C-alpha positions as protocol buffer text, in pm:
chain_id: "A"
residue {
  index: 1
  type: MET
  ca { x: -227 y: -939 z: -1810 }
}
residue {
  index: 2
  type: ARG
  ca { x: 113 y: -767 z: -1840 }
}
residue {
  index: 3
  type: LEU
  ca { x: 145 y: -426 z: -1677 }
}
residue {
  index: 4
  type: THR
  ca { x: 352 y: -195 z: -1909 }
}
residue {
  index: 5
  type: THR
  ca { x: 428 y: 66 z: -1635 }
}
residue {
  index: 6
  type: THR
  ca { x: 596 y: -140 z: -1370 }
}
residue {
  index: 7
  type: GLY
  ca { x: 634 y: -482 z: -1526 }
}
residue {
  index: 8
  type: ILE
  ca { x: 421 y: -624 z: -1251 }
}
residue {
  index: 9
  type: LEU
  ca { x: 187 y: -923 z: -1334 }
}
residue {
  index: 10
  type: PHE
  ca { x: -111 y: -922 z: -1115 }
}
residue {
  index: 11
  type: THR
  ca { x: -330 y: -1227 z: -1057 }
}
residue {
  index: 12
  type: ALA
  ca { x: -633 y: -1141 z: -874 }
}
residue {
  index: 13
  type: MET
  ca { x: -761 y: -1335 z: -582 }
}
residue {
  index: 14
  type: VAL
  ca { x: -1053 y: -1191 z: -375 }
}
residue {
  index: 15
  type: LEU
  ca { x: -1168 y: -1353 z: -60 }
}
residue {
  index: 16
  type: ALA
  ca { x: -1519 y: -1255 z: 54 }
}
residue {
  index: 17
  type: VAL
  ca { x: -1668 y: -1327 z: 391 }
}
residue {
  index: 18
  type: SER
  ca { x: -2038 y: -1414 z: 408 }
}
residue {
  index: 19
  type: ALA
  ca { x: -2255 y: -1227 z: 647 }
}
residue {
  index: 20
  type: THR
  ca { x: -2375 y: -1433 z: 954 }
}
residue {
  index: 21
  type: ALA
  ca { x: -2714 y: -1419 z: 1110 }
}
residue {
  index: 22
  type: GLN
  ca { x: -2565 y: -1330 z: 1440 }
}
residue {
  index: 23
  type: THR
  ca { x: -2286 y: -1096 z: 1541 }
}
residue {
  index: 24
  type: PRO
  ca { x: -1983 y: -1300 z: 1639 }
}
residue {
  index: 25
  type: PRO
  ca { x: -1835 y: -1269 z: 1987 }
}
residue {
  index: 26
  type: PRO
  ca { x: -1515 y: -1066 z: 2033 }
}
residue {
  index: 27
  type: PRO
  ca { x: -1211 y: -1265 z: 1938 }
}
residue {
  index: 28
  type: THR
  ca { x: -994 y: -1410 z: 2217 }
}
residue {
  index: 29
  type: ALA
  ca { x: -694 y: -1466 z: 1985 }
}
residue {
  index: 30
  type: THR
  ca { x: -545 y: -1294 z: 1696 }
}
residue {
  index: 31
  type: VAL
  ca { x: -758 y: -1327 z: 1376 }
}
residue {
  index: 32
  type: ARG
  ca { x: -609 y: -1278 z: 1033 }
}
residue {
  index: 33
  type: LYS
  ca { x: -798 y: -1274 z: 700 }
}
residue {
  index: 34
  type: VAL
  ca { x: -620 y: -1229 z: 369 }
}
residue {
  index: 35
  type: VAL
  ca { x: -838 y: -981 z: 182 }
}
residue {
  index: 36
  type: ALA
  ca { x: -641 y: -982 z: -155 }
}
residue {
  index: 37
  type: ALA
  ca { x: -308 y: -1129 z: -266 }
}
residue {
  index: 38
  type: THR
  ca { x: -84 y: -1165 z: -574 }
}
residue {
  index: 39
  type: LYS
  ca { x: 249 y: -1253 z: -700 }
}
residue {
  index: 40
  type: LEU
  ca { x: 486 y: -993 z: -852 }
}
residue {
  index: 41
  type: PRO
  ca { x: 763 y: -1128 z: -1070 }
}
residue {
  index: 42
  type: THR
  ca { x: 991 y: -832 z: -1011 }
}
residue {
  index: 43
  type: VAL
  ca { x: 999 y: -521 z: -792 }
}
residue {
  index: 44
  type: THR
  ca { x: 1329 y: -357 z: -873 }
}
residue {
  index: 45
  type: ASN
  ca { x: 1296 y: -246 z: -1232 }
}
residue {
  index: 46
  type: VAL
  ca { x: 1169 y: 96 z: -1109 }
}
residue {
  index: 47
  type: PRO
  ca { x: 1154 y: 249 z: -753 }
}
residue {
  index: 48
  type: LEU
  ca { x: 824 y: 183 z: -599 }
}
residue {
  index: 49
  type: TYR
  ca { x: 617 y: 389 z: -343 }
}
residue {
  index: 50
  type: PHE
  ca { x: 318 y: 312 z: -120 }
}
residue {
  index: 51
  type: LYS
  ca { x: 6 y: 547 z: -135 }
}
residue {
  index: 52
  type: VAL
  ca { x: -343 y: 528 z: 17 }
}
residue {
  index: 53
  type: GLN
  ca { x: -654 y: 723 z: -65 }
}
residue {
  index: 54
  type: SER
  ca { x: -1020 y: 725 z: 31 }
}
residue {
  index: 55
  type: ILE
  ca { x: -1301 y: 717 z: -225 }
}
residue {
  index: 56
  type: THR
  ca { x: -1645 y: 821 z: -82 }
}
residue {
  index: 57
  type: LEU
  ca { x: -1963 y: 762 z: -282 }
}
residue {
  index: 58
  type: SER
  ca { x: -2312 y: 893 z: -179 }
}
residue {
  index: 59
  type: PRO
  ca { x: -2590 y: 632 z: -195 }
}
residue {
  index: 60
  type: GLY
  ca { x: -2649 y: 532 z: -570 }
}
residue {
  index: 61
  type: GLN
  ca { x: -2352 y: 750 z: -685 }
}
residue {
  index: 62
  type: LYS
  ca { x: -2110 y: 607 z: -949 }
}
residue {
  index: 63
  type: SER
  ca { x: -1746 y: 670 z: -1034 }
}
residue {
  index: 64
  type: ALA
  ca { x: -1499 y: 518 z: -1277 }
}
residue {
  index: 65
  type: LEU
  ca { x: -1171 y: 412 z: -1144 }
}
residue {
  index: 66
  type: SER
  ca { x: -867 y: 330 z: -1359 }
}
residue {
  index: 67
  type: GLY
  ca { x: -497 y: 351 z: -1412 }
}
residue {
  index: 68
  type: ILE
  ca { x: -281 y: 228 z: -1128 }
}
residue {
  index: 69
  type: ASN
  ca { x: -185 y: -102 z: -959 }
}
residue {
  index: 70
  type: SER
  ca { x: -376 y: -111 z: -626 }
}
residue {
  index: 71
  type: VAL
  ca { x: -598 y: -294 z: -384 }
}
residue {
  index: 72
  type: LEU
  ca { x: -950 y: -170 z: -301 }
}
residue {
  index: 73
  type: TYR
  ca { x: -1072 y: -221 z: 61 }
}
residue {
  index: 74
  type: GLN
  ca { x: -1429 y: -163 z: 156 }
}
residue {
  index: 75
  type: LEU
  ca { x: -1414 y: 41 z: 486 }
}
residue {
  index: 76
  type: SER
  ca { x: -1781 y: 101 z: 527 }
}
residue {
  index: 77
  type: GLY
  ca { x: -2113 y: 73 z: 333 }
}
residue {
  index: 78
  type: SER
  ca { x: -2130 y: -156 z: 25 }
}
residue {
  index: 79
  type: THR
  ca { x: -2008 y: -101 z: -343 }
}
residue {
  index: 80
  type: ASP
  ca { x: -2084 y: -282 z: -670 }
}
residue {
  index: 81
  type: VAL
  ca { x: -1767 y: -299 z: -890 }
}
residue {
  index: 82
  type: SER
  ca { x: -1829 y: -378 z: -1258 }
}
residue {
  index: 83
  type: GLY
  ca { x: -1578 y: -406 z: -1536 }
}
residue {
  index: 84
  type: VAL
  ca { x: -1378 y: -705 z: -1394 }
}
residue {
  index: 85
  type: GLY
  ca { x: -1594 y: -978 z: -1532 }
}
residue {
  index: 86
  type: GLU
  ca { x: -1917 y: -1030 z: -1350 }
}
residue {
  index: 87
  type: THR
  ca { x: -2015 y: -752 z: -1104 }
}
residue {
  index: 88
  type: LYS
  ca { x: -1868 y: -790 z: -758 }
}
residue {
  index: 89
  type: THR
  ca { x: -2025 y: -662 z: -444 }
}
residue {
  index: 90
  type: LEU
  ca { x: -1787 y: -544 z: -179 }
}
residue {
  index: 91
  type: SER
  ca { x: -1910 y: -524 z: 182 }
}
residue {
  index: 92
  type: ALA
  ca { x: -1714 y: -394 z: 478 }
}
residue {
  index: 93
  type: GLY
  ca { x: -1398 y: -586 z: 516 }
}
residue {
  index: 94
  type: ASP
  ca { x: -1390 y: -712 z: 153 }
}
residue {
  index: 95
  type: GLY
  ca { x: -1125 y: -631 z: -107 }
}
residue {
  index: 96
  type: LEU
  ca { x: -1030 y: -640 z: -480 }
}
residue {
  index: 97
  type: LEU
  ca { x: -717 y: -626 z: -674 }
}
residue {
  index: 98
  type: MET
  ca { x: -677 y: -381 z: -960 }
}
residue {
  index: 99
  type: ALA
  ca { x: -412 y: -370 z: -1239 }
}
residue {
  index: 100
  type: ALA
  ca { x: -278 y: -81 z: -1428 }
}
residue {
  index: 101
  type: GLY
  ca { x: -480 y: -25 z: -1731 }
}
residue {
  index: 102
  type: THR
  ca { x: -797 y: -167 z: -1583 }
}
residue {
  index: 103
  type: THR
  ca { x: -1108 y: 46 z: -1566 }
}
residue {
  index: 104
  type: VAL
  ca { x: -1383 y: -34 z: -1336 }
}
residue {
  index: 105
  type: GLU
  ca { x: -1712 y: 137 z: -1232 }
}
residue {
  index: 106
  type: LEU
  ca { x: -1788 y: 178 z: -859 }
}
residue {
  index: 107
  type: LYS
  ca { x: -2153 y: 233 z: -743 }
}
residue {
  index: 108
  type: ALA
  ca { x: -2260 y: 271 z: -376 }
}
residue {
  index: 109
  type: ILE
  ca { x: -2533 y: 39 z: -293 }
}
residue {
  index: 110
  type: GLY
  ca { x: -2775 y: -25 z: -3 }
}
residue {
  index: 111
  type: GLY
  ca { x: -2890 y: 326 z: 62 }
}
residue {
  index: 112
  type: ALA
  ca { x: -2577 y: 424 z: 261 }
}
residue {
  index: 113
  type: GLN
  ca { x: -2262 y: 613 z: 200 }
}
residue {
  index: 114
  type: SER
  ca { x: -1977 y: 387 z: 61 }
}
residue {
  index: 115
  type: VAL
  ca { x: -1609 y: 446 z: 174 }
}
residue {
  index: 116
  type: VAL
  ca { x: -1346 y: 253 z: -12 }
}
residue {
  index: 117
  type: LEU
  ca { x: -968 y: 271 z: 57 }
}
residue {
  index: 118
  type: GLN
  ca { x: -736 y: 232 z: -234 }
}
residue {
  index: 119
  type: PHE
  ca { x: -398 y: 106 z: -137 }
}
residue {
  index: 120
  type: VAL
  ca { x: -135 y: 174 z: -421 }
}
residue {
  index: 121
  type: LEU
  ca { x: 189 y: 30 z: -519 }
}
residue {
  index: 122
  type: SER
  ca { x: 329 y: 250 z: -788 }
}
residue {
  index: 123
  type: PRO
  ca { x: 636 y: 418 z: -941 }
}
residue {
  index: 124
  type: ALA
  ca { x: 649 y: 804 z: -885 }
}
residue {
  index: 125
  type: SER
  ca { x: 520 y: 867 z: -1234 }
}
residue {
  index: 126
  type: ASP
  ca { x: 192 y: 727 z: -1142 }
}
residue {
  index: 127
  type: LEU
  ca { x: 143 y: 876 z: -801 }
}
residue {
  index: 128
  type: ASP
  ca { x: -29 y: 1187 z: -918 }
}
residue {
  index: 129
  type: ARG
  ca { x: -227 y: 1042 z: -1209 }
}
residue {
  index: 130
  type: PRO
  ca { x: -595 y: 1113 z: -1179 }
}
residue {
  index: 131
  type: ALA
  ca { x: -761 y: 771 z: -1087 }
}
residue {
  index: 132
  type: THR
  ca { x: -1130 y: 860 z: -1082 }
}
residue {
  index: 133
  type: THR
  ca { x: -1382 y: 1025 z: -1290 }
}
residue {
  index: 134
  type: GLY
  ca { x: -1733 y: 1117 z: -1172 }
}
residue {
  index: 135
  type: LEU
  ca { x: -1859 y: 1281 z: -850 }
}
residue {
  index: 136
  type: ALA
  ca { x: -1673 y: 1063 z: -590 }
}
residue {
  index: 137
  type: GLU
  ca { x: -1492 y: 1249 z: -310 }
}
residue {
  index: 138
  type: VAL
  ca { x: -1132 y: 1131 z: -336 }
}
residue {
  index: 139
  type: LYS
  ca { x: -879 y: 1231 z: -63 }
}
residue {
  index: 140
  type: GLU
  ca { x: -517 y: 1133 z: -42 }
}
residue {
  index: 141
  type: LEU
  ca { x: -442 y: 999 z: 302 }
}
residue {
  index: 142
  type: TYR
  ca { x: -79 y: 907 z: 296 }
}
residue {
  index: 143
  type: ARG
  ca { x: 222 y: 835 z: 49 }
}
residue {
  index: 144
  type: THR
  ca { x: 579 y: 737 z: 127 }
}
residue {
  index: 145
  type: ALA
  ca { x: 814 y: 1031 z: 87 }
}
residue {
  index: 146
  type: ALA
  ca { x: 1083 y: 807 z: -63 }
}
residue {
  index: 147
  type: PRO
  ca { x: 1088 y: 484 z: -261 }
}
residue {
  index: 148
  type: ILE
  ca { x: 1039 y: 168 z: -43 }
}
residue {
  index: 149
  type: PRO
  ca { x: 1391 y: 74 z: 52 }
}
residue {
  index: 150
  type: ASP
  ca { x: 1584 y: -255 z: 36 }
}
residue {
  index: 151
  type: LEU
  ca { x: 1357 y: -453 z: -194 }
}
residue {
  index: 152
  type: LYS
  ca { x: 1533 y: -754 z: -336 }
}
residue {
  index: 153
  type: SER
  ca { x: 1543 y: -891 z: -682 }
}
residue {
  index: 154
  type: GLY
  ca { x: 1316 y: -1186 z: -778 }
}
residue {
  index: 155
  type: PRO
  ca { x: 944 y: -1264 z: -713 }
}
residue {
  index: 156
  type: HIS
  ca { x: 759 y: -1100 z: -434 }
}
residue {
  index: 157
  type: ASP
  ca { x: 419 y: -1146 z: -257 }
}
residue {
  index: 158
  type: LEU
  ca { x: 182 y: -849 z: -228 }
}
residue {
  index: 159
  type: ASN
  ca { x: -119 y: -878 z: -15 }
}
residue {
  index: 160
  type: LEU
  ca { x: -368 y: -682 z: 202 }
}
residue {
  index: 161
  type: THR
  ca { x: -441 y: -858 z: 522 }
}
residue {
  index: 162
  type: GLN
  ca { x: -698 y: -780 z: 798 }
}
residue {
  index: 163
  type: VAL
  ca { x: -575 y: -848 z: 1141 }
}
residue {
  index: 164
  type: THR
  ca { x: -775 y: -833 z: 1467 }
}
residue {
  index: 165
  type: PHE
  ca { x: -592 y: -830 z: 1816 }
}
residue {
  index: 166
  type: PRO
  ca { x: -803 y: -925 z: 2112 }
}
residue {
  index: 167
  type: ALA
  ca { x: -865 y: -680 z: 2394 }
}
residue {
  index: 168
  type: GLY
  ca { x: -600 y: -669 z: 2652 }
}
residue {
  index: 169
  type: MET
  ca { x: -331 y: -827 z: 2434 }
}
residue {
  index: 170
  type: PRO
  ca { x: 20 y: -748 z: 2572 }
}
residue {
  index: 171
  type: SER
  ca { x: 273 y: -613 z: 2331 }
}
residue {
  index: 172
  type: ASN
  ca { x: 420 y: -887 z: 2107 }
}
residue {
  index: 173
  type: ALA
  ca { x: 793 y: -953 z: 2085 }
}
residue {
  index: 174
  type: PRO
  ca { x: 1014 y: -710 z: 1894 }
}
residue {
  index: 175
  type: HIS
  ca { x: 1014 y: -779 z: 1513 }
}
residue {
  index: 176
  type: TYR
  ca { x: 1060 y: -622 z: 1169 }
}
residue {
  index: 177
  type: ARG
  ca { x: 937 y: -647 z: 813 }
}
residue {
  index: 178
  type: SER
  ca { x: 1152 y: -835 z: 561 }
}
residue {
  index: 179
  type: GLY
  ca { x: 998 y: -613 z: 298 }
}
residue {
  index: 180
  type: ALA
  ca { x: 763 y: -328 z: 386 }
}
residue {
  index: 181
  type: ALA
  ca { x: 399 y: -265 z: 503 }
}
residue {
  index: 182
  type: LEU
  ca { x: 154 y: 16 z: 541 }
}
residue {
  index: 183
  type: TYR
  ca { x: -99 y: -18 z: 824 }
}
residue {
  index: 184
  type: TYR
  ca { x: -452 y: 140 z: 844 }
}
residue {
  index: 185
  type: ILE
  ca { x: -636 y: 123 z: 1185 }
}
residue {
  index: 186
  type: VAL
  ca { x: -998 y: 43 z: 1120 }
}
residue {
  index: 187
  type: SER
  ca { x: -1121 y: 22 z: 1476 }
}
residue {
  index: 188
  type: GLY
  ca { x: -989 y: 8 z: 1830 }
}
residue {
  index: 189
  type: THR
  ca { x: -676 y: 168 z: 1977 }
}
residue {
  index: 190
  type: GLY
  ca { x: -336 y: -5 z: 1949 }
}
residue {
  index: 191
  type: ALA
  ca { x: -2 y: 44 z: 2127 }
}
residue {
  index: 192
  type: ASN
  ca { x: 286 y: 87 z: 1879 }
}
residue {
  index: 193
  type: THR
  ca { x: 639 y: 70 z: 2026 }
}
residue {
  index: 194
  type: VAL
  ca { x: 936 y: 198 z: 1824 }
}
residue {
  index: 195
  type: GLY
  ca { x: 1277 y: 281 z: 1970 }
}
residue {
  index: 196
  type: GLY
  ca { x: 1149 y: 238 z: 2324 }
}
residue {
  index: 197
  type: LYS
  ca { x: 857 y: 484 z: 2278 }
}
residue {
  index: 198
  type: THR
  ca { x: 510 y: 368 z: 2276 }
}
residue {
  index: 199
  type: GLU
  ca { x: 225 y: 565 z: 2106 }
}
residue {
  index: 200
  type: ALA
  ca { x: -151 y: 507 z: 2093 }
}
residue {
  index: 201
  type: LYS
  ca { x: -282 y: 455 z: 1742 }
}
residue {
  index: 202
  type: GLY
  ca { x: -654 y: 495 z: 1696 }
}
residue {
  index: 203
  type: PRO
  ca { x: -903 y: 458 z: 1390 }
}
residue {
  index: 204
  type: GLY
  ca { x: -776 y: 626 z: 1075 }
}
residue {
  index: 205
  type: SER
  ca { x: -419 y: 619 z: 1177 }
}
residue {
  index: 206
  type: LEU
  ca { x: -163 y: 515 z: 912 }
}
residue {
  index: 207
  type: ILE
  ca { x: 171 y: 359 z: 1009 }
}
residue {
  index: 208
  type: TYR
  ca { x: 451 y: 283 z: 766 }
}
residue {
  index: 209
  type: GLU
  ca { x: 690 y: -4 z: 837 }
}
residue {
  index: 210
  type: PRO
  ca { x: 996 y: -8 z: 603 }
}
residue {
  index: 211
  type: TYR
  ca { x: 1255 y: -285 z: 606 }
}
residue {
  index: 212
  type: GLY
  ca { x: 1452 y: -298 z: 924 }
}
residue {
  index: 213
  type: LEU
  ca { x: 1213 y: -91 z: 1152 }
}
residue {
  index: 214
  type: VAL
  ca { x: 1217 y: -292 z: 1480 }
}
residue {
  index: 215
  type: HIS
  ca { x: 869 y: -239 z: 1648 }
}
residue {
  index: 216
  type: GLN
  ca { x: 596 y: -398 z: 1867 }
}
residue {
  index: 217
  type: TRP
  ca { x: 229 y: -397 z: 1869 }
}
residue {
  index: 218
  type: GLY
  ca { x: -15 y: -453 z: 2158 }
}
residue {
  index: 219
  type: ASN
  ca { x: -379 y: -385 z: 2249 }
}
residue {
  index: 220
  type: PRO
  ca { x: -416 y: -270 z: 2605 }
}
residue {
  index: 221
  type: GLY
  ca { x: -772 y: -147 z: 2554 }
}
residue {
  index: 222
  type: SER
  ca { x: -1105 y: -319 z: 2635 }
}
residue {
  index: 223
  type: GLU
  ca { x: -1212 y: -336 z: 2269 }
}
residue {
  index: 224
  type: PRO
  ca { x: -1052 y: -557 z: 1982 }
}
residue {
  index: 225
  type: LEU
  ca { x: -811 y: -380 z: 1761 }
}
residue {
  index: 226
  type: THR
  ca { x: -868 y: -418 z: 1379 }
}
residue {
  index: 227
  type: PHE
  ca { x: -619 y: -297 z: 1115 }
}
residue {
  index: 228
  type: VAL
  ca { x: -525 y: -383 z: 756 }
}
residue {
  index: 229
  type: SER
  ca { x: -171 y: -434 z: 649 }
}
residue {
  index: 230
  type: PHE
  ca { x: -69 y: -373 z: 281 }
}
residue {
  index: 231
  type: ASN
  ca { x: 250 y: -586 z: 274 }
}
residue {
  index: 232
  type: ILE
  ca { x: 511 y: -670 z: 19 }
}
residue {
  index: 233
  type: ASN
  ca { x: 789 y: -930 z: 97 }
}
residue {
  index: 234
  type: GLN
  ca { x: 1018 y: -1153 z: -115 }
}
residue {
  index: 235
  type: GLU
  ca { x: 871 y: -1486 z: -212 }
}
residue {
  index: 236
  type: GLY
  ca { x: 980 y: -1768 z: 26 }
}
residue {
  index: 237
  type: VAL
  ca { x: 1078 y: -1519 z: 301 }
}
residue {
  index: 238
  type: ALA
  ca { x: 850 y: -1458 z: 599 }
}
residue {
  index: 239
  type: ALA
  ca { x: 679 y: -1106 z: 600 }
}
residue {
  index: 240
  type: VAL
  ca { x: 775 y: -1054 z: 966 }
}
residue {
  index: 241
  type: LEU
  ca { x: 1102 y: -1161 z: 1129 }
}
residue {
  index: 242
  type: PRO
  ca { x: 1194 y: -1168 z: 1494 }
}
residue {
  index: 243
  type: GLY
  ca { x: 1433 y: -930 z: 1667 }
}
residue {
  index: 244
  type: ALA
  ca { x: 1638 y: -689 z: 1458 }
}
residue {
  index: 245
  type: PRO
  ca { x: 1791 y: -722 z: 1107 }
}
residue {
  index: 246
  type: PRO
  ca { x: 2151 y: -844 z: 1089 }
}
residue {
  index: 247
  type: ARG
  ca { x: 2418 y: -578 z: 1061 }
}
residue {
  index: 248
  type: THR
  ca { x: 2567 y: -536 z: 729 }
}
residue {
  index: 249
  type: GLN
  ca { x: 2957 y: -515 z: 726 }
}
């Protein structure tokens, strides 16, 4: 499908995790799960922004969603998504890629409230476009104030990855993003260090990491820390690089 707004070609890939009969033990090592991923042939034809909003549906409530390039992430409850081939059911931790021009219907199932996060990569012209019709409660949580800086020419990887740090994990080594990422803390409280200052980041926190921001993450708490990272990086270049970026002359 060719996207006329940004020239981005989305190829959807959804990875679902089956429920297990027993609750798994807390992780003792970092666990990563790619929720959704795609390839972008170009990201430099127009300036691009990150945005994230929550979509809340009462039990049995429906809402149509359309118009912008994004990834849906099921934060809590369960949602049936129709209009993308066969109906897909998203449970907590599942995700789905959407392309501009695609229209889907969301329906909360299972007798509980459904909360879906929509992570958006978009030009400025689409940031304020109404995305839903129906009775869903939509709340914008964050948007970048300026375009994502220092994006390179050529193909890029775009993904939403869920990461869990074990309890008591010391801060990792200083590093930076080769592209950019937007974090959302799902559960637990992490320690985020930037410029020698460490701040606690709890559930619902949003953290923007543009190119070149040297930072560290740790989990000094007694519970696992789980977050999702909406990341863009040049194809063939690691998303995370050690140390600080090289100085330009």
